[in-house]
N, C-alpha and C positions, 0 to 999 in steps of 0.2 A: 415471286418471293423476293424479299429484301436482301440487299447486300449485308454481309456481316451479322446475320441474325444471331449467331452464337454469341458474338460479343455483346449484342443488345440484351439477350437473355441473361447473360452473366452479370451485366450491370444491374438489371432489374432485381436479380436474386439477392443482391447485397443491400438493396435499398431499405427494406423494412428495418433491419437491424441497425443500419447506420443512422437512419432518421430517429429511431427511438433513443439511441444513445446520445444523439445531438440534442434532442429535447431535454435530456437529463442534464447535460453539461451547460446548456444555455439557460435552462430553468423557465422556459416559457414556450408557447406555441411558435411554430416556424413559418416563415414566408416560403413560397415556392423556391425562390432564389436560394435561400439558406438550405433547403432540403437538397437541392442539386449540388451545391458547393460542398456540403458536408459528406455527401455520398461520393465525392470525387477527390477526397483528400489523398495525398500521395501515400501516406502510411496506412490509409484505409480505416482508421480508428479515431472517431471524434473523442478527444480527451480534454479539450479546453474550449472555452468560448472566445472567439476572436473579436478584436476591436475593429469596428467599421472605420475604414480610412486610416487605420493605424498599423495593424499587423500584416506583415508579409507572410504568405502561406504557400506551401507547395501543393500542387494539384496533379492529378493524373487524367488528362483529357482522353476521350474515347477515340478521337480521330483528328487528322490534319487535312486541310484542303489548301491548295495553292493554285493561283492563276499564272498564266505563262509569263507575264512580265515580272512578277515577284518570284516565281518558282526558279528562275535561272539562278539568282543569287542565293536563294535558300538551298538549292541542290548543289551549287558549287561549294557552299559551306559544308553541307552534309558529306560530300565526297572526301572532305578532310577529316571527318570524324572517325574513320576506320571501322565502320559498321558494315556487315554483309547484307543486311536487310532492315527495312524500317520496322520499328517496334510496335507501331499502332497502324491501323488502316489509314492509308493516305492516298490522295488523288491529286492529279494535275489537270487543269482545265485550260484549253487554248482559246481564250476569248478576248484578249487585250490587243493583239497585234494585227487586227483586221481593220483596214481603213474603209469607212463608209463613203462612197462616192456615187456610184451609178445604181447598182442593184445587187442583191445578194449573190447571185451566181457569178457575176463578173468580179465583184469585190473579193469574194472568197478565193477564186482562182488566182488572182494577183497575189493575195496574201500568202497562199500556200507556196507559190514560187519565190516570192521575195524573202520569206522567213524560213525557207527549207532548212537552213543550217541550224536555226534555233529549234524548230520543231523536231528535227532529227536528234538533236542533243537531248531535249526533254523526253522524247519517247524512249531513247536508249537508256537514259538514267532511270526512268520509271521501270523499264523492263528489267534492268539489272537489280534494282533494289526493292522490287515487289510493290510498286506504286501503280494504282489504276490510272490510265491515261485517257482523257477525253479529247478527241482530235478537234482540229479547227472546224467550226460549223456546228459542233454538238450543242453549244449554248453557253450562256454566261454562268460562271461558277456558282453563283448564289441560287439561281433558279434550278440548276442541275442538282445541287446539294439538297434543296428543298424537295425535289421530285424523287430523289434516290437514297439519300443518306441521313437526313435529319430525322431525329426521333425524340418523342417527349421524354424529358428528364435527363437527356444526354448532355455531355459537354464536349465541345470541339473548339479548336483554334484554327484560324485561317489567315494566310498572308494577304489579306485585303480587309480594309476597314469595314466593308459591308458584309463580312462574314456573319454579322449580327442578324442578317435576314432570317437565319434558321430559327430564331426565337419564335417565329410564326408557327413552328411545330413544337413549341414548348421546350426548346433547348436553351442552355447557356452557351452561346456561340460568340466567340470573341476574336476580334481582329488583332493580329500581332505582326511583328517583323519576322524576317526569314530566320534570324538567329534563334528566336523562340521556337519556331517550327522545327528547326534543326535539332534542338535539344530534345523535343518530344519524340521526333522520329528516331533519335538515337537511344531512346529508352530512359531519358532523364526526366526529372520532375520539372514542372512548369510553375514558375513563381508569379504570383499576383497579389497585390495589396488587397486585403479583404474589403470588398466594395461597400459603399454606403447604399441605402435603399430608398428609392423613390417609388411611391405607389400612385398609379393613375386609375381612378375609378371611373368607369364608363357606364352611364345609365342611358335608357332610351334605346332607339334604333335608328339607323341611317335611313334617310328617305329622299326621294327626288334626286336632286343634283349632287348631294353630298356623297362622299365615299370615304373609305378608310384613309386615303391619302390626306384628307382634310383634318383627320384627327392629329396626325403627326405634324402637319403644317401649323396647326394651332398650338400644339405642345412646343414646337420650335420657337414660336413667338413668345411663349411664356418663359421658357427656360434659357433661351438664347443658345449660341453655339458652344458655350462652355458651362451651361447650367447643370448638365448631367455628368460632368467630369468626375471620375472616381466613383460613379454610382451605377447600379443596375436598376433599370426601370421595369417595374412589374405591373402589368395591366390586368384589371379584374373588373368584376361587376356584370350585371345583366347585359350591358352594351357590348362588353368584350365577348361574351358567349354568342351574341347575335352576329358577330363578324365572321366572314369566311376565313378559312385558314390562310389563303393567300393574301387576304386583306390584312390579317395579323402580320404576315411577313413584310408587307409594305411598311407598316408602322414600325416594326423592329428595324428594318433596313435603314430608314432615315433617322433612327436613334443615334447613328454615327454623327449626324449633323448637330446634335446637341451635346456631343462629347461623351455620351454615355458609354460605359464599359460594354454593356449590351442591354437588350430589352427582352422580355419574355412574357408569355401567357400560359395560364394553366391549361392542362389537357381537357378537351371538351368534344362534343359531337362533331363540330366542324373539322377538327383535326382527324377524327376517326374517318369521316367521309373522304377527306383528302388522301389519307393513307390507303384506303381501300381503292380509290379511283386511280392511284398510281401504283397499283399492283403490290401493295404491301399489307395485305390483310393479316399476315402473320405478326407484323409489328402492332397493328391495331388490336389484335387479340391479346397480345402480351400487355399492351398499355391498358386495356380494359381491366385486366386482372389486377394491375397495380394502380388503378385510377386514383385511389385515395392519397397516394404518395406523389402524384403528379400535379398537384395543386397545393395551395397554401392550406394550413390548418384552418378550420372554419372560424375560429376566434379572430384570426388576422383580418379577414375581409369584413367581419362584423364590426370591428373597431380599428380600422387601419391606422389611425393616428398614433396608436400605442406601439405599432410595430414598424412603421416606416419613418424615415427622417423627414420626409416631405410628402404630402398628399395633394394631388390635383384631381379635381372632379370635372368631368365634361358630360354634358347632356347631349346625346346624339340627336335627340328629337329636334333640338333648336340649333344644332351646329350648322354654320353657313360654309359654303365652299370658300377656300382661301387661295390666294395667289401670292407666293413668297418671292421676294427679291426687289430689285436686282442686286447682283454681286455678292449676296450672302443668303443662305437658305433660311435664316431666322427673321427676316424682315417680313412679317406676316400681315397681309392686307385682306380683309373680307372682300369677296367679289363685289359687293354692293358699294364699297368705298374706293375701288380701284380707279375708276375714271377720275374721281376727285384727287386722289393721291398722285396719279400720273401727271395731271395738269399742274399740280402744286410743285412737283419735283422735276418737271421737264423730261419725263420719261416718254420716249417715242410711242405714240398710240398705235401706229400701224404695225401689225404683226406680220413679219416677213416669213417666218417658218414656225410651224407647230410640229413637235416631235413627241411621239409616244413610244412606250416600251422601256427597255433597259432592265437591269436587275430589280429595279424598284417597282415597276408597274408593267409587267409583261405576262401576267397570268391569263388564263382563258377568260376569267371573269372580266378583267380589265379590257381585253381586246373585244369581247362580245358587247360590252357597254359602249365602247367607242364606235364599234361597227353599227350599232343601232342609230347613232347620230349620222354616220356616213350615209346610211340608207335614206335618211330624211332629206339629204341634199337634192337628190333627183325627185323624190316624192313631193317636195314642196317647191320645186322649180328654182332652187338656189344654185349658186356656183361658189365653190370654195375660193376664198380670196387670197389665202396664204399657201405657200408650199406646205406639203404635209408628208411626214415620214413615219414609218413603223419599224421598230427594232424588236423582233421576237426574242424572248428570253432563252428559248431552247428549241431544239429540233422537234421535241415532243409537242410543244405548244404550236410551233409553226405548221407542222404537218396536220395537226388537228384543226387549226383555224382555217387552213386551206381546204380541207375536206368539208368543213361546215360553211364555206362560202364567204367567210369574212374578208379574206384577202381580195377576193373579187370585188367586194363592196368598196374596199379602199382604192383599188385600182380605178374604179369607176369615177372617183372624185379626183383622180390624178396623183394619187399617193405613190411614193416609192417604198418598197419593202427592202430594208437592208438585211445584212447577214445576222445570224443568231450570235451576236457578239456585243461588246460594250459600245463600240463605235463613237457616235457624237458625245455620249455621256462622259467619256474620259478624254475628249479632244481628238479622237481618231476619226475626224470628219473632214474630208477634203471639200470644204464649202466654197463654191465658186464665188469670187468677189470678196472673200474675207480679207484678202491681202490689201484691199483698198482702205481698210480701217475706218469704214463709214459707221456713223451712229445709227443703230437699228435695234429692233426688238424681236426676240424669239421667245416662245413659250414651250416648255417641255415638261414631261412627267418624270424626269430623272430625279436625282437626289441632291446634286450640287450645282451651283451656278456661280462659282468664283469668277472673277474677271478674267476674260480670255480663255477660260477653261474649255468651252465647247468647240470654238472655231479659231482660236488664236487671235481674235480681234478684241482688243481691250475696250472697244466702243460698242460691243454687242451687249445689249441689256437683256440678260437672260432671266426669265421668271419660271418658277416651279409651280406646277398645278397638277391636279389629277388628270388622268387620260381623258375623262369626260369634258372637263373644263378646257383642257388644251385643245381638244377637237373642236369644241364650240367656238373658241377664240380664233382658231385657224379658219373655220368656215366664215366667221364674221370678218376676219382680218383686222380686228379692232380690240386692243387691250382693254378698252373701257366698256366693252360689251358685257352685259349681265344677262345670261340666258334665262335666269329665273324670272326676269321682268321685261326684258327688251324684245323688240321685234326686229326682223330683217326684211329688207326689200328684195323680193325675188325678181326673176328675169321678166316677169309680166308687170312689174311695178306694184305688186301686191305686198301688203304687210303680213308676214307670217312669223309664227313663234315656234321655236324648237320645242319638241316634246321632251320631257325628262328622259334620260337614258334608261334602257332596260338591258338585262343580260342574265346569263346563267352562271351560277357559282362554279359549276363543273359541267363538262359536256354530257348531254343526254345520251349520246351514243358511246360514251367512254373515250378515253384518250387512244390515239393510234399513232404509230410511227413505223417506218421501214428500217431505218438505221439510226439509232439514237446517238451513235458516235463513240461508244465505249470500247477500249482495247485493254484486255486484261494482261497483267504482266506474266512473265515466264515463271513457272513453278520454281525453277532453279536458275537464277540469273548470274551465277558465278562465271559463266563463260561469255557473258555479254561484254563487249568492249565499248567504252565511252571515250571518244576521241575529240579533242579540242585542238584545232589547228592553231599553232602558236602565232601565225600571221593574221588570224581572224580579226576583223574590226568589231565583231559582235559578241564574241565569247572570249573570256580570258580567265585562266585558272588563277585562283587567289593565292597571294603570299601572306603569311601571318603578319599582323601588325606588331610593331615593336612594343616591348614591355615598358612600363614606366621606369624612368631613370633613377628613381629613389630620392629625388630632391624636390624642393619647391620649384615652381615654374616661373622663371624670370625672363623679362625682356620680350613679352608677347606683344605683337603688333595688333592693333585694332583692325580687323578686316572690314567689317561693316557694322554700323549701328542701324538696324532695320526699323523702319517707321510703320506703325499700324499693323494691320493684318498681314501675317507672314505664315502661310499655310505650307504644307509639303509641296504643293504645286509651285509656290514661289521659290522654295529651296531647291527642288529638283523637278523641273517641268516634265510633263508627260508628252502627249502628242507625238511629234516626230522623234523625240528623244527615247521613246519606248524601245526603239530598235537597238539601243545600246545597254539595255538592262542587264545583260550578261557580261558586259565589259566595263569594269569599274573605272579604268583610267579614261576611257572615251566618254562615258556618261558624266564624269566629273567636270567636263567642260560646260555643264549647265549649272554648276554650283551657284545658287543664290542669284541667278540672273534675273529672277522676277521680283526680288525684294527691293523695296524703295529705300535708298540711302537718305537718312534724315538730314544730312548736311547739305545736300543739293537737290533733294526731292526727285532724283532720277533713279532709274533702274539700271543695273549692270554698269555702274560707273562709280568707282570708289577711289580714294586717294591711295596710291602706292607710296608708302613711306620711304621706300628705297630710292625711287626715281623722282618723287615729288609730283608726278603726273597723275591725272585721273585715267584709270584704265578699267577694263572689264574685271569683274570679281574673280573668275577663275584664273585669268592671266596674272592678276596681282598675287593671288594665293600661291600660284606656282612659282612666282619670283621669290616669295618668302621661303617656300620649301627648298628651292635650289640653294638658298643661303643657310639652310638649317635653322631657320627662325620660325618659332611657333606663333600662333595667332589666336585671337578670340573673336567670337561673333556675339553681338549684343542684340537682343530683341525685345518685343513688347509683350502684350498679354496673349495667352493661349497660343504661344509659339508652337508651330508644327501641327496645327489642327488639320483635319482632312484625312487623306489616304494614309494607309499603314506604311507607306513607302520607306523602307529602311535605307534606300539609297540616299535619302535626305540626311542620314546619319553617317553612312559609309563614305560618302563623297568628301565631306569636310575632314573626316578621319584620315582618309587616303592622302589628301593634299596637305595635311599638317596642321589643321586647326586643332587646338588642344582643349578648348572649353567653349561652351555656349552659355551665356548669361542672359536671363530674361526675367520679365515680371511674373510670368506663369507659363507652364508647359501644358500642351495636350498630352494625355496619358501615353499613347503608343509611342510618340516621338521621344519622350523622355526616356522610356524604357529602351528604345532603339539606341539612343546615344550611350546609355550605360553599357549595353551589350557590346558595343564596339570600342569600349575602353576610353570613352571621352568623359569629360566633366560636364555634367548638366547642373547648372547653378541658378539660383533665383535671388533677386535682390531682397535682403532683409527689410530694407526701406525702399519701396518702389520709386520714391522721388530721387534716389541715387542714380536712376537711369539718366537724369538730366546732367549729372556730373561727368559723364563720359564724353571726352572731346575727340575731335577727328584725328589728331596726331598723337594720341595717348600711347605710351608704352606701359604695359600692365604686368604686374607681378601677382602670382597667386601664392599666398603664404599660408602655411599650416598643413601642407600635404604630408609632411613627415610624421604627423600625428593624426592623420585622416581617420576619423571615427564616426560611427553612427550618432546622429543628433548633434554633432559638434560643428558649428559654423566655421567657414574659412574666411580669410581676409584678402581683399584685393587692394593693391597699391596702384593708384593711377598716377603715373609719372607724366605730367603735362609738359607741353613743348616749352612753356615759359619758365620751367624749372620748379614750379610749385607741385605739390603732391596732395592727393586726397586718399584717405583710407576708408574703405567701405566694407561692411560685413555682408557676406552672402551665405545663403542657406543651401542645403541639399537634402535629398531623401534617400541617400545610399544606406543600405544595411550592410552587415559584415560581409555577406557573400558578394554583393555588388562592388564593394571596395576591393575585393580580391579580383574581380573582373578588371577594374581599373589598373590595378598593380600588374596584372598579367598582360595587359595590353588589349584584351578582348575576352569575352566569355568563352569563345571558341578555343582560345589558347589553353584555357584550363581543361576543357573537355579532352583535348589531345594529350595533355600532360600525363 
């Protein structure tokens, strides 16, 4: 039986009336996305048609999910909200704090010991406030959610950008910051700008070496890392129906890499099969009853250009496997062109490590197809040339693939099996030799490949591919190897060709597990004590941020003018810094240390205007804070792309940064800045970015009449005595302006 079946039934019972009313107010057939959104309006009654990319709308999500790195700050905020219990079903998943080094058992044991304080905190808070707790080793949040909580037509938010993975089961699932999660758990509405709509029509059927991963790798190449910003991507067509449910999840998962708010698919037989195989036949029965409401109206898919802002069509029959990267997930290269592109760009051809698994590609189907290739190594007299690792997505999958012999197949080719956790995907990989900073190539089936993300080495060229292609390239040890056409020389000197991968969508014997890792909360948590040691280096109770002083902001120092790509990894690194996710002051020591200063092309070295010296970014900002001086951060396009990491907003706020001014924002980061009471501003004229000088002292004028749709003015006071005035835009609505005035959204909740 499924978790929260009563909640799911109640949501479905409202669906028909809400959708019928929405059709009336919109005056046309509805996309699946629109049906789900209108069925989750906070007031429960569709009374108007909302403008895409224009109107802010309040929603009532069905549930909240948090992973251990982000849950710490989310729950520290929730503890200030004064609530006795969460208002919606919520869960915590311990998946981010386990370092991959040796093998699953050893690594998990070390993590449990090293992170005991944090795990004890999370489990006690969960127990007190009615939150389901998934202990270390249970699996990666998104895989566990897909297996247990996702349901067609639902809406959930999660404190991780890859929450969107649940779109594979027909949800609108959206990554948010901890403050948003706190609101929903406290029983408040969740605000989102009504999204634009991108339709992707899939025709044909995958064959041979291609997989669902190649669909999103191609889409990433088309839309780039910001082409989906502010939009929900809806996949449809006969090709979509031919995909497995977990394949759909892979596509939705990497929708975060195109900046999409989320991605989703209509309910179909593959979802029904997956629900029944994961012991949720009750959900499948309900979904079948409401099936007509769990996909778009027929007219939409018959003539998609009338209903979507943009339509992309992909023929799966002719789709070629892709390898994306390095350093960005949208640099898409067909496998047939990789050797040529690598030579042209100086990418190292020798593959040092192949890594499969993670939240993106750790399904039974993924692992079984990769295992079919591993079996060919011995059968064809080959030897794997690169290191090879597997990261199962959940204990349910790990136990089942062990039972079915896949782990044994991987061990026979020398592979390591890491813990059921994020591991190398988020930089929790203790890779031997990475500290030498040598130029090298790795290939993985993860979702992101930003510079230094996986192993901390900025000279590691990381490429994203399907598990099948990753496995083939690890066997060959050659980035330029094309398994569709090329042969390998085996131990006998013979030329052999790898057969296309084969595998099962779902286990023939069904899934099996001894301990899935779930701990239910106390029925009454009022007596549970949550203790935070005031001397802890890992946990720190939060103090409210100060309210706006009611004046224009004058005399702000320029902290950094960031050059080029500046993701949340650059603003607040993960890896070893994850240990401080519950201690705002300590983790603030990584503020913007990965961003490139345009004035000297160096990282973590900016001019301290007080001393005149070049110093680390956090040290410089702490000097300004000590003197009561505010500052401003300037950035480029799509600033804050990547993880939902609200620390990237809380750290500058904590250290006294007052505003972030950029050419454009990634959605989640802009919202996080607003929630924490900061000014998130964009250049009205992007060329004004060039006017910002290293020694500028900046005034923000117009705040005393701060209003929706009204630009502000920045005065750039240059060192030579000259001044420039530039206009800057913002997207604050009336409620968000109140967040700014109060000092943070949380301050209003407590008021």
